[in-house]
PyMOL Python script that loads the backbone (N, CA, C, O; Angstrom):
from pymol import cmd

cmd.read_pdbstr("""\
ATOM      1  N   UNK A   1      -0.875  57.136  98.256  1.00  0.00           N
ATOM      2  CA  UNK A   1      -0.215  56.993  99.385  1.00  0.00           C
ATOM      3  C   UNK A   1      -0.459  58.494 100.012  1.00  0.00           C
ATOM      4  O   UNK A   1       0.009  59.518  99.514  1.00  0.00           O
ATOM      5  N   UNK A   2      -1.503  58.428 101.520  1.00  0.00           N
ATOM      6  CA  UNK A   2      -1.410  59.642 101.739  1.00  0.00           C
ATOM      7  C   UNK A   2      -0.573  60.360 102.470  1.00  0.00           C
ATOM      8  O   UNK A   2       0.516  59.833 102.700  1.00  0.00           O
ATOM      9  N   UNK A   3      -0.724  61.147 102.791  1.00  0.00           N
ATOM     10  CA  UNK A   3       0.018  62.172 104.269  1.00  0.00           C
ATOM     11  C   UNK A   3      -0.950  63.064 104.817  1.00  0.00           C
ATOM     12  O   UNK A   3      -1.617  63.813 104.103  1.00  0.00           O
ATOM     13  N   UNK A   4      -1.056  63.011 106.108  1.00  0.00           N
ATOM     14  CA  UNK A   4      -1.783  64.490 106.615  1.00  0.00           C
ATOM     15  C   UNK A   4      -3.114  64.365 106.490  1.00  0.00           C
ATOM     16  O   UNK A   4      -3.768  64.973 107.337  1.00  0.00           O
ATOM     17  N   UNK A   5      -3.595  63.870 105.834  1.00  0.00           N
ATOM     18  CA  UNK A   5      -5.024  63.480 105.219  1.00  0.00           C
ATOM     19  C   UNK A   5      -5.907  63.170 106.762  1.00  0.00           C
ATOM     20  O   UNK A   5      -5.386  62.740 107.791  1.00  0.00           O
ATOM     21  N   UNK A   6      -7.393  63.531 106.565  1.00  0.00           N
ATOM     22  CA  UNK A   6      -7.706  62.922 107.796  1.00  0.00           C
ATOM     23  C   UNK A   6      -8.716  61.788 107.783  1.00  0.00           C
ATOM     24  O   UNK A   6      -9.605  61.544 106.967  1.00  0.00           O
ATOM     25  N   UNK A   7      -8.371  61.180 108.852  1.00  0.00           N
ATOM     26  CA  UNK A   7      -8.471  59.119 108.463  1.00  0.00           C
ATOM     27  C   UNK A   7     -10.114  59.533 108.831  1.00  0.00           C
ATOM     28  O   UNK A   7     -10.729  58.959 107.932  1.00  0.00           O
ATOM     29  N   UNK A   8     -10.700  59.938 109.330  1.00  0.00           N
ATOM     30  CA  UNK A   8     -12.246  59.844 109.407  1.00  0.00           C
ATOM     31  C   UNK A   8     -12.965  60.501 108.109  1.00  0.00           C
ATOM     32  O   UNK A   8     -14.026  60.007 107.726  1.00  0.00           O
ATOM     33  N   UNK A   9     -12.547  61.317 107.608  1.00  0.00           N
ATOM     34  CA  UNK A   9     -12.780  62.270 106.293  1.00  0.00           C
ATOM     35  C   UNK A   9     -12.448  60.590 104.580  1.00  0.00           C
ATOM     36  O   UNK A   9     -13.035  60.190 103.574  1.00  0.00           O
ATOM     37  N   UNK A  10     -11.156  60.282 105.374  1.00  0.00           N
ATOM     38  CA  UNK A  10     -10.716  58.965 104.072  1.00  0.00           C
ATOM     39  C   UNK A  10     -11.879  57.823 104.080  1.00  0.00           C
ATOM     40  O   UNK A  10     -12.424  57.194 103.173  1.00  0.00           O
ATOM     41  N   UNK A  11     -12.065  57.827 105.897  1.00  0.00           N
ATOM     42  CA  UNK A  11     -12.979  55.915 105.825  1.00  0.00           C
ATOM     43  C   UNK A  11     -14.124  56.853 105.396  1.00  0.00           C
ATOM     44  O   UNK A  11     -14.600  55.998 104.649  1.00  0.00           O
ATOM     45  N   UNK A  12     -14.973  57.904 105.239  1.00  0.00           N
ATOM     46  CA  UNK A  12     -16.026  57.993 104.974  1.00  0.00           C
ATOM     47  C   UNK A  12     -16.371  57.840 103.702  1.00  0.00           C
ATOM     48  O   UNK A  12     -17.326  57.285 103.160  1.00  0.00           O
ATOM     49  N   UNK A  13     -15.162  58.595 103.192  1.00  0.00           N
ATOM     50  CA  UNK A  13     -15.737  58.368 101.125  1.00  0.00           C
ATOM     51  C   UNK A  13     -14.854  57.142 100.623  1.00  0.00           C
ATOM     52  O   UNK A  13     -14.837  56.899  99.417  1.00  0.00           O
ATOM     53  N   UNK A  14     -14.067  56.306 101.578  1.00  0.00           N
ATOM     54  CA  UNK A  14     -13.730  54.965 100.862  1.00  0.00           C
ATOM     55  C   UNK A  14     -13.647  53.902 101.285  1.00  0.00           C
ATOM     56  O   UNK A  14     -13.029  53.012 100.701  1.00  0.00           O
ATOM     57  N   UNK A  15     -14.603  53.660 103.051  1.00  0.00           N
ATOM     58  CA  UNK A  15     -14.737  52.653 103.418  1.00  0.00           C
ATOM     59  C   UNK A  15     -13.450  52.003 104.034  1.00  0.00           C
ATOM     60  O   UNK A  15     -13.567  50.869 104.496  1.00  0.00           O
ATOM     61  N   UNK A  16     -11.985  52.753 104.087  1.00  0.00           N
ATOM     62  CA  UNK A  16     -10.795  52.519 104.708  1.00  0.00           C
ATOM     63  C   UNK A  16     -10.765  52.114 106.066  1.00  0.00           C
ATOM     64  O   UNK A  16     -11.167  53.118 106.655  1.00  0.00           O
ATOM     65  N   UNK A  17     -10.496  51.122 107.032  1.00  0.00           N
ATOM     66  CA  UNK A  17     -10.292  50.997 108.150  1.00  0.00           C
ATOM     67  C   UNK A  17      -9.416  51.642 108.915  1.00  0.00           C
ATOM     68  O   UNK A  17      -8.207  51.730 108.699  1.00  0.00           O
ATOM     69  N   UNK A  18     -10.286  52.307 110.223  1.00  0.00           N
ATOM     70  CA  UNK A  18      -9.392  53.423 110.875  1.00  0.00           C
ATOM     71  C   UNK A  18      -9.021  52.072 112.278  1.00  0.00           C
ATOM     72  O   UNK A  18      -9.707  51.207 112.823  1.00  0.00           O
ATOM     73  N   UNK A  19      -7.892  52.434 112.373  1.00  0.00           N
ATOM     74  CA  UNK A  19      -7.351  51.826 113.570  1.00  0.00           C
ATOM     75  C   UNK A  19      -7.787  52.975 114.969  1.00  0.00           C
ATOM     76  O   UNK A  19      -7.137  53.969 115.295  1.00  0.00           O
ATOM     77  N   UNK A  20      -8.974  52.503 115.569  1.00  0.00           N
ATOM     78  CA  UNK A  20      -9.314  53.658 116.916  1.00  0.00           C
ATOM     79  C   UNK A  20      -7.496  53.853 117.597  1.00  0.00           C
ATOM     80  O   UNK A  20      -6.804  54.846 117.371  1.00  0.00           O
ATOM     81  N   UNK A  21      -7.177  52.993 118.187  1.00  0.00           N
ATOM     82  CA  UNK A  21      -6.228  53.510 119.431  1.00  0.00           C
ATOM     83  C   UNK A  21      -5.264  54.001 118.581  1.00  0.00           C
ATOM     84  O   UNK A  21      -4.270  54.331 119.229  1.00  0.00           O
ATOM     85  N   UNK A  22      -5.117  54.231 117.122  1.00  0.00           N
ATOM     86  CA  UNK A  22      -3.569  55.113 117.055  1.00  0.00           C
ATOM     87  C   UNK A  22      -4.163  56.071 116.198  1.00  0.00           C
ATOM     88  O   UNK A  22      -3.458  56.953 115.706  1.00  0.00           O
ATOM     89  N   UNK A  23      -5.409  56.003 115.953  1.00  0.00           N
ATOM     90  CA  UNK A  23      -6.295  57.091 114.754  1.00  0.00           C
ATOM     91  C   UNK A  23      -5.710  56.630 113.518  1.00  0.00           C
ATOM     92  O   UNK A  23      -6.042  57.561 112.784  1.00  0.00           O
ATOM     93  N   UNK A  24      -5.210  56.008 112.949  1.00  0.00           N
ATOM     94  CA  UNK A  24      -5.027  55.886 111.880  1.00  0.00           C
ATOM     95  C   UNK A  24      -5.321  54.813 110.448  1.00  0.00           C
ATOM     96  O   UNK A  24      -5.614  53.617 110.475  1.00  0.00           O
ATOM     97  N   UNK A  25      -5.180  55.459 109.576  1.00  0.00           N
ATOM     98  CA  UNK A  25      -5.642  54.466 108.004  1.00  0.00           C
ATOM     99  C   UNK A  25      -5.124  53.256 108.054  1.00  0.00           C
ATOM    100  O   UNK A  25      -3.894  53.299 108.038  1.00  0.00           O
ATOM    101  N   UNK A  26      -5.752  51.740 108.133  1.00  0.00           N
ATOM    102  CA  UNK A  26      -4.835  50.971 107.179  1.00  0.00           C
ATOM    103  C   UNK A  26      -4.860  50.721 105.744  1.00  0.00           C
ATOM    104  O   UNK A  26      -5.680  51.282 105.017  1.00  0.00           O
ATOM    105  N   UNK A  27      -4.224  50.119 105.428  1.00  0.00           N
ATOM    106  CA  UNK A  27      -3.672  49.767 103.570  1.00  0.00           C
ATOM    107  C   UNK A  27      -5.362  49.319 103.545  1.00  0.00           C
ATOM    108  O   UNK A  27      -5.999  48.580 104.295  1.00  0.00           O
ATOM    109  N   UNK A  28      -5.785  50.143 102.293  1.00  0.00           N
ATOM    110  CA  UNK A  28      -7.159  49.424 101.783  1.00  0.00           C
ATOM    111  C   UNK A  28      -7.040  49.995 100.117  1.00  0.00           C
ATOM    112  O   UNK A  28      -7.099  51.200  99.871  1.00  0.00           O
ATOM    113  N   UNK A  29      -6.897  49.143  99.232  1.00  0.00           N
ATOM    114  CA  UNK A  29      -6.730  48.585  97.384  1.00  0.00           C
ATOM    115  C   UNK A  29      -8.361  48.707  97.183  1.00  0.00           C
ATOM    116  O   UNK A  29      -9.294  48.301  97.876  1.00  0.00           O
ATOM    117  N   UNK A  30      -8.314  49.380  96.039  1.00  0.00           N
ATOM    118  CA  UNK A  30      -9.507  48.834  95.639  1.00  0.00           C
ATOM    119  C   UNK A  30      -9.050  49.272  93.758  1.00  0.00           C
ATOM    120  O   UNK A  30      -8.416  50.058  93.053  1.00  0.00           O
ATOM    121  N   UNK A  31      -9.915  48.103  93.742  1.00  0.00           N
ATOM    122  CA  UNK A  31      -9.687  47.868  91.738  1.00  0.00           C
ATOM    123  C   UNK A  31     -11.085  48.393  91.432  1.00  0.00           C
ATOM    124  O   UNK A  31     -12.063  47.764  91.836  1.00  0.00           O
ATOM    125  N   UNK A  32     -11.226  49.571  90.702  1.00  0.00           N
ATOM    126  CA  UNK A  32     -12.659  49.641  89.735  1.00  0.00           C
ATOM    127  C   UNK A  32     -12.736  49.423  88.056  1.00  0.00           C
ATOM    128  O   UNK A  32     -12.046  49.738  87.087  1.00  0.00           O
ATOM    129  N   UNK A  33     -13.518  48.969  88.212  1.00  0.00           N
ATOM    130  CA  UNK A  33     -14.388  48.563  87.007  1.00  0.00           C
ATOM    131  C   UNK A  33     -14.648  49.903  86.274  1.00  0.00           C
ATOM    132  O   UNK A  33     -14.710  51.048  86.722  1.00  0.00           O
ATOM    133  N   UNK A  34     -14.832  49.249  84.560  1.00  0.00           N
ATOM    134  CA  UNK A  34     -15.468  50.339  83.851  1.00  0.00           C
ATOM    135  C   UNK A  34     -16.798  51.008  84.938  1.00  0.00           C
ATOM    136  O   UNK A  34     -17.401  50.415  85.833  1.00  0.00           O
ATOM    137  N   UNK A  35     -16.981  52.666  84.386  1.00  0.00           N
ATOM    138  CA  UNK A  35     -17.984  52.836  85.342  1.00  0.00           C
ATOM    139  C   UNK A  35     -18.270  52.880  86.514  1.00  0.00           C
ATOM    140  O   UNK A  35     -19.387  53.032  87.009  1.00  0.00           O
ATOM    141  N   UNK A  36     -16.766  52.684  87.284  1.00  0.00           N
ATOM    142  CA  UNK A  36     -16.591  53.235  88.507  1.00  0.00           C
ATOM    143  C   UNK A  36     -16.417  52.072  89.662  1.00  0.00           C
ATOM    144  O   UNK A  36     -15.583  52.158  90.562  1.00  0.00           O
ATOM    145  N   UNK A  37     -17.167  51.172  89.527  1.00  0.00           N
ATOM    146  CA  UNK A  37     -18.062  49.456  90.079  1.00  0.00           C
ATOM    147  C   UNK A  37     -16.310  49.332  90.763  1.00  0.00           C
ATOM    148  O   UNK A  37     -15.190  49.500  90.282  1.00  0.00           O
ATOM    149  N   UNK A  38     -16.891  48.920  92.219  1.00  0.00           N
ATOM    150  CA  UNK A  38     -15.761  48.009  92.917  1.00  0.00           C
ATOM    151  C   UNK A  38     -15.982  47.049  92.266  1.00  0.00           C
ATOM    152  O   UNK A  38     -17.073  46.681  91.831  1.00  0.00           O
ATOM    153  N   UNK A  39     -14.620  46.399  92.104  1.00  0.00           N
ATOM    154  CA  UNK A  39     -14.642  44.940  91.085  1.00  0.00           C
ATOM    155  C   UNK A  39     -13.747  44.228  92.037  1.00  0.00           C
ATOM    156  O   UNK A  39     -13.939  43.021  91.883  1.00  0.00           O
ATOM    157  N   UNK A  40     -12.882  44.444  92.923  1.00  0.00           N
ATOM    158  CA  UNK A  40     -12.517  44.266  93.796  1.00  0.00           C
ATOM    159  C   UNK A  40     -11.878  45.439  95.074  1.00  0.00           C
ATOM    160  O   UNK A  40     -11.639  46.629  94.870  1.00  0.00           O
ATOM    161  N   UNK A  41     -11.734  44.823  96.160  1.00  0.00           N
ATOM    162  CA  UNK A  41     -10.700  45.780  97.708  1.00  0.00           C
ATOM    163  C   UNK A  41     -10.507  44.831  98.694  1.00  0.00           C
ATOM    164  O   UNK A  41     -11.232  43.913  99.077  1.00  0.00           O
ATOM    165  N   UNK A  42      -9.148  45.291  99.125  1.00  0.00           N
ATOM    166  CA  UNK A  42      -9.009  44.646 100.048  1.00  0.00           C
ATOM    167  C   UNK A  42      -8.321  45.095 101.350  1.00  0.00           C
ATOM    168  O   UNK A  42      -7.108  45.289 101.271  1.00  0.00           O
ATOM    169  N   UNK A  43      -8.793  45.245 102.275  1.00  0.00           N
ATOM    170  CA  UNK A  43      -8.379  46.006 103.325  1.00  0.00           C
ATOM    171  C   UNK A  43      -7.423  45.182 104.386  1.00  0.00           C
ATOM    172  O   UNK A  43      -7.897  44.136 104.830  1.00  0.00           O
ATOM    173  N   UNK A  44      -6.517  45.458 104.687  1.00  0.00           N
ATOM    174  CA  UNK A  44      -4.950  45.343 105.396  1.00  0.00           C
ATOM    175  C   UNK A  44      -4.978  45.804 106.896  1.00  0.00           C
ATOM    176  O   UNK A  44      -4.989  46.988 107.233  1.00  0.00           O
ATOM    177  N   UNK A  45      -4.985  45.054 107.504  1.00  0.00           N
ATOM    178  CA  UNK A  45      -4.723  45.476 108.953  1.00  0.00           C
ATOM    179  C   UNK A  45      -2.543  45.446 108.864  1.00  0.00           C
ATOM    180  O   UNK A  45      -1.937  46.375 109.398  1.00  0.00           O
ATOM    181  N   UNK A  46      -2.157  44.884 108.515  1.00  0.00           N
ATOM    182  CA  UNK A  46      -0.825  44.343 108.544  1.00  0.00           C
ATOM    183  C   UNK A  46       0.059  44.096 107.147  1.00  0.00           C
ATOM    184  O   UNK A  46      -0.509  44.206 106.060  1.00  0.00           O
ATOM    185  N   UNK A  47       0.896  43.896 107.197  1.00  0.00           N
ATOM    186  CA  UNK A  47       1.739  43.730 105.893  1.00  0.00           C
ATOM    187  C   UNK A  47       1.602  43.164 104.803  1.00  0.00           C
ATOM    188  O   UNK A  47       2.043  43.426 103.684  1.00  0.00           O
ATOM    189  N   UNK A  48       0.581  41.892 105.417  1.00  0.00           N
ATOM    190  CA  UNK A  48       0.323  40.412 104.497  1.00  0.00           C
ATOM    191  C   UNK A  48      -0.816  40.934 104.249  1.00  0.00           C
ATOM    192  O   UNK A  48      -1.173  41.928 104.882  1.00  0.00           O
ATOM    193  N   UNK A  49      -1.858  40.195 102.980  1.00  0.00           N
ATOM    194  CA  UNK A  49      -3.250  40.409 102.072  1.00  0.00           C
ATOM    195  C   UNK A  49      -3.303  41.812 101.454  1.00  0.00           C
ATOM    196  O   UNK A  49      -4.317  42.397 101.836  1.00  0.00           O
ATOM    197  N   UNK A  50      -2.612  42.480 100.696  1.00  0.00           N
ATOM    198  CA  UNK A  50      -2.495  43.028  99.705  1.00  0.00           C
ATOM    199  C   UNK A  50      -2.686  42.784  98.680  1.00  0.00           C
ATOM    200  O   UNK A  50      -2.426  41.676  98.212  1.00  0.00           O
ATOM    201  N   UNK A  51      -3.202  43.747  98.013  1.00  0.00           N
ATOM    202  CA  UNK A  51      -3.034  43.696  96.539  1.00  0.00           C
ATOM    203  C   UNK A  51      -1.963  43.827  95.667  1.00  0.00           C
ATOM    204  O   UNK A  51      -1.219  44.803  95.566  1.00  0.00           O
ATOM    205  N   UNK A  52      -1.927  42.750  95.022  1.00  0.00           N
ATOM    206  CA  UNK A  52      -0.256  42.628  94.489  1.00  0.00           C
ATOM    207  C   UNK A  52      -0.352  42.878  93.249  1.00  0.00           C
ATOM    208  O   UNK A  52      -1.525  43.032  92.910  1.00  0.00           O
ATOM    209  N   UNK A  53       0.462  42.993  92.348  1.00  0.00           N
ATOM    210  CA  UNK A  53       0.496  43.349  91.055  1.00  0.00           C
ATOM    211  C   UNK A  53      -0.114  42.460  90.068  1.00  0.00           C
ATOM    212  O   UNK A  53      -1.023  42.718  89.279  1.00  0.00           O
ATOM    213  N   UNK A  54       0.568  41.312  90.247  1.00  0.00           N
ATOM    214  CA  UNK A  54      -0.501  39.762  89.693  1.00  0.00           C
ATOM    215  C   UNK A  54      -1.833  39.422  90.102  1.00  0.00           C
ATOM    216  O   UNK A  54      -2.689  38.754  89.522  1.00  0.00           O
ATOM    217  N   UNK A  55      -1.845  39.967  91.135  1.00  0.00           N
ATOM    218  CA  UNK A  55      -3.754  39.809  91.246  1.00  0.00           C
ATOM    219  C   UNK A  55      -4.357  41.011  90.616  1.00  0.00           C
ATOM    220  O   UNK A  55      -5.574  40.863  90.500  1.00  0.00           O
ATOM    221  N   UNK A  56      -3.921  42.162  90.164  1.00  0.00           N
ATOM    222  CA  UNK A  56      -4.380  43.430  89.755  1.00  0.00           C
ATOM    223  C   UNK A  56      -4.894  42.514  88.352  1.00  0.00           C
ATOM    224  O   UNK A  56      -6.070  42.230  88.122  1.00  0.00           O
ATOM    225  N   UNK A  57      -3.419  42.037  87.270  1.00  0.00           N
ATOM    226  CA  UNK A  57      -3.447  41.958  86.349  1.00  0.00           C
ATOM    227  C   UNK A  57      -4.746  40.935  85.900  1.00  0.00           C
ATOM    228  O   UNK A  57      -5.471  40.931  84.905  1.00  0.00           O
ATOM    229  N   UNK A  58      -4.689  40.112  87.061  1.00  0.00           N
ATOM    230  CA  UNK A  58      -5.680  38.492  87.254  1.00  0.00           C
ATOM    231  C   UNK A  58      -7.360  39.088  87.163  1.00  0.00           C
ATOM    232  O   UNK A  58      -8.276  38.604  86.498  1.00  0.00           O
ATOM    233  N   UNK A  59      -7.388  40.161  87.972  1.00  0.00           N
ATOM    234  CA  UNK A  59      -8.490  40.763  88.453  1.00  0.00           C
ATOM    235  C   UNK A  59      -9.035  41.455  86.988  1.00  0.00           C
ATOM    236  O   UNK A  59      -9.913  40.879  86.346  1.00  0.00           O
ATOM    237  N   UNK A  60      -8.534  42.536  86.589  1.00  0.00           N
ATOM    238  CA  UNK A  60      -8.714  42.765  85.383  1.00  0.00           C
ATOM    239  C   UNK A  60      -8.878  42.202  83.883  1.00  0.00           C
ATOM    240  O   UNK A  60      -9.302  42.829  82.912  1.00  0.00           O
ATOM    241  N   UNK A  61      -8.466  40.948  83.928  1.00  0.00           N
ATOM    242  CA  UNK A  61      -8.645  40.246  83.374  1.00  0.00           C
ATOM    243  C   UNK A  61      -9.759  39.636  83.372  1.00  0.00           C
ATOM    244  O   UNK A  61     -10.153  39.400  82.230  1.00  0.00           O
ATOM    245  N   UNK A  62     -10.649  39.167  84.455  1.00  0.00           N
ATOM    246  CA  UNK A  62     -11.636  38.737  84.490  1.00  0.00           C
ATOM    247  C   UNK A  62     -13.095  39.734  83.863  1.00  0.00           C
ATOM    248  O   UNK A  62     -13.908  39.860  82.947  1.00  0.00           O
ATOM    249  N   UNK A  63     -12.601  40.291  85.261  1.00  0.00           N
ATOM    250  CA  UNK A  63     -13.294  42.284  84.413  1.00  0.00           C
ATOM    251  C   UNK A  63     -13.436  42.095  82.922  1.00  0.00           C
ATOM    252  O   UNK A  63     -14.557  41.678  82.630  1.00  0.00           O
ATOM    253  N   UNK A  64     -12.809  42.239  82.120  1.00  0.00           N
ATOM    254  CA  UNK A  64     -12.892  42.567  80.796  1.00  0.00           C
ATOM    255  C   UNK A  64     -13.408  41.098  80.521  1.00  0.00           C
ATOM    256  O   UNK A  64     -14.492  41.172  79.941  1.00  0.00           O
ATOM    257  N   UNK A  65     -12.960  39.597  80.763  1.00  0.00           N
ATOM    258  CA  UNK A  65     -13.981  38.954  79.910  1.00  0.00           C
ATOM    259  C   UNK A  65     -15.561  39.040  80.084  1.00  0.00           C
ATOM    260  O   UNK A  65     -16.476  38.707  79.331  1.00  0.00           O
ATOM    261  N   UNK A  66     -15.542  39.756  81.681  1.00  0.00           N
ATOM    262  CA  UNK A  66     -17.318  39.660  82.104  1.00  0.00           C
ATOM    263  C   UNK A  66     -17.864  40.477  81.787  1.00  0.00           C
ATOM    264  O   UNK A  66     -18.971  40.597  82.311  1.00  0.00           O
ATOM    265  N   UNK A  67     -17.453  41.500  80.780  1.00  0.00           N
ATOM    266  CA  UNK A  67     -18.117  42.600  79.960  1.00  0.00           C
ATOM    267  C   UNK A  67     -18.616  41.676  78.684  1.00  0.00           C
ATOM    268  O   UNK A  67     -19.225  42.194  77.748  1.00  0.00           O
TER     269      UNK A  67
END
""", "prot")
cmd.dss("prot")
cmd.show_as("cartoon", "prot")
cmd.util.cbc("prot")
cmd.orient("prot")
């Protein structure tokens, strides 16, 4: 969670989606694999479609098996 962050700077670093009309960042979730590679990214402009705890566990198991 971020407060008082510069939306343009966060977007440039992470690829998070900025809603231009309101100048706000939308929820962006990342799961990183070893070495910092993005294993999963989820960009959500509403309350649906965010990475849940069970999704995280499934993705982590998949990444671990793929090594």
